[in-house]
N, C-alpha and C positions, 0 to 999 in steps of 0.2 A: 802502815809497816815500811814502806820502800816509796820514798820519792823521789823523783828525779823534777827539780827545777831548773828551766834551762839550760839544761847541761851540755859542755859542748866536749868534745875528746880530741886533741888533736896530737899526732906521732910527727918528730921533730923530720923535715926541718916544715912543712907546711901540708900534711897529708892529715884533713879531715875526716874523722872516722865517723861521729856525729856531731851534729851541728844543732844546739838550741833543741835539746830533748826535755820535754816535759811528758811525765806516765806517772799515774798514783796506784800505787797496789795494794788493797788493801787486806785486812784477816781475811782468809777464806775464800780470794780470790780464785779462780784456775785462768791463767791467761797464756792465750800463743802469743807466741814471737815468730813472726816469720818474714821474707824477704831472700832476695838472690844470696849466694855465698860471697864471703865475701863482704858484706855491706854492714858489720860491725854489733852482731849479736853479740859472737862471743867475746867480746870486749865490752861491750853491757856488764856481762854477767861479773868479770874479770873487775869492773868496778865495785859491783856489789859488794863482792869478796874483800876489796880493799888491797888486788894486785896490783892494779893501775887507779890512778888516781884520776879526779873532775881537772879539765884543762881549765874551764869556766863553767862558772852555775855554781850550783849544789846540789848535794847526795844524800840523803838522809834515810840511814837504815833505825830499824826500832827506836825512831825519834831521837836519832842520836847523829849529827853531820858528819861525815865518814871521814873529813879534812882534819875535823878537830881529835880525832882518836889517836892515844897515845901508843906505842908498839906496844906496850903488855897489853892495851883494850882489846888487840884485832885477835888472837886467837879464841879470845868470848865469843867476839860475834861471829865468828865461823863455825862455831859450836852449835851456835842454835841455826845455821842453813845446812842443809846438804846441798852435795854438789854433785852432778854428773858430767862429767866433761868428756870431751869427743876422745882421747885417748887418754885411757886413765891407765894409771900405774899402780902396780900391787908391790909389797915386798915379797924378795924373793932372797933366799928360800924358805918359804910361808907358806901353807897350804890356805885353802880357803876357810876353813874355820879360823885359825890364825891370824889370817888377815881381817877377818872381822871383830874376833875376839880383842884384839891388839886395841880396835879403835874403841872398844868399853873400855879398855883396860887405862888406856890414856884419861878420861875424866872420872878413874875410881871408881867403877861396878869391875868386882872380879869375881871367882869363883863360880857357885850355881848358878849366881844371877845372871850374870855374864855369858855364860853355857845356853839358858833358857832362850834367851831374849837371842841369841845367835842360832838356835835353832830355828823359832819362830820364823826369823826373816828367809831361812833355805828354805823351809817349808813352802812358805809364800810364793817365792821364786821358781820352784822345783830343782833347787840345785842340792836338797839332802844328800844328795848320792853323790855328791862329789865334793860331801864335806872335805876329806881327807888329800882330795886329788889338789896337788899346785896349780896357780896362775898357767905356767908354761903347757898345761896338758888340757887345758878347755879350747873350746871352739871359742871363735868371735863372739858370737850370738853367747855363752854363758858366760861369758868374759863383762860382756857389756851385762848380763843382769847382775854377776859379783858387783859391778861399778853401781847399780840401783842398790842393791841390797846394803852396800856401804855408806849410802849416802841418807838412806832411810833409816838405820839401824839407831842413833841416837835419838830419834824422835824430834827432828827437828820443827819450828816454825815454820820453817819456810824452804822449800824444795827447787833450786835450780837445776833445769834439764836441757842439757844441749845436747839433741839430737840421742836421745837418747833409745828412737828404736832404732837404730843403724844395725846392721849386723843380724836384729832377730827374724825371723819367720812372721808369716801372716797370722800363725795362732800363738807364738810367743806373743806377738805384739797385742791381740787381741787380750792376752791374760794381764800382760804388765798396764795397760790401759784401763781396766776393772779393777785392778790395784790402785791404780792412781786415783780415780774419781771415788773408791771408797775410802781413802786419805782423805780427798779435798771433802769429803762429804763432814770425815771426824774432824775438821777444820784446820786442814794443813792446807797451808796457800802453795800456790805453785807456779812458778815460770818455766817455761819450755819453750825452747826454739827446733822448729820443725819444720822442713821447706814442704815438705808433700803428703802432710796429713789432712783429713777432712776435720773440721772443727765438729762438727757433731759430732763425728762420729766419737772424738777426744769428751766430749761433755764440756767444752771449755767457756766459762763464762764472760770472754772479751778476746779479741785476736787483735792484734797492732804488727803494724808491717814497719820493717825500716826500710828505705831506699833512698841511694843520695845521700846518705848521711842522715836523713830527717826520717821521724817517726811520726804515723799516721792510725788512727784508731778506725778500723773495716771491720768492726762486726756488725754482722747484719742481723737490723732488728727482727724482732720475732712478731709474728703474725698475731692477731688478736687469739684463734685457735690453738697456736703452740703454745700462750702464754696461757691459758685455760687447762690446756692438758698438762703442761710443767705443775700449776699450782696443785692438781685433782692428783699429781703423785707424787705429791710432799705430803699430802693428807695422810 
């Protein structure tokens, strides 16, 4: 689905953020992207969304080289990708309900179908009581959950989550983690940046680290006992 082939990203004059990155993200993967702050995790997301261009190498998403996309192609690419940024922005003055409904309206879903989908998402996030509230009235944790809802409402093929658990309580983190794992079991591909999360707790399939502009797979191999347990759980 997403493939980085010897990708390098340099910001002028000579700030090398990513160097010769190779990463293949397959359908159904759940990958944790980790590493120190300021080491290029957010830039990697921005390149997948085509907000930033590759300096060298090739980045393909859904089988298409992003460097060859026309400006008209880019909005259609982004509709297939749910995006949770570190500092999400919402429409003001628009209620929580309106912020989510407008996302559906933009792709041609209106009326009762849109309302049903919005209510489902709000209920899954525990935000049903805030439907008529404005973003300015929400806590930081509630805003983070609203950003998660906005990213998931179009039922994307891929979810990019940049530190999605910031500002959430331990109980909220547990609920969102369960939600992500459920979506992943149903086919959602997830690439998540999170510095302080336990991979086993999240249930990710792979862990990659960016450090000093380089990317490395640091996934811990499962023991035979763990593999047998996983196989039994899937039966």
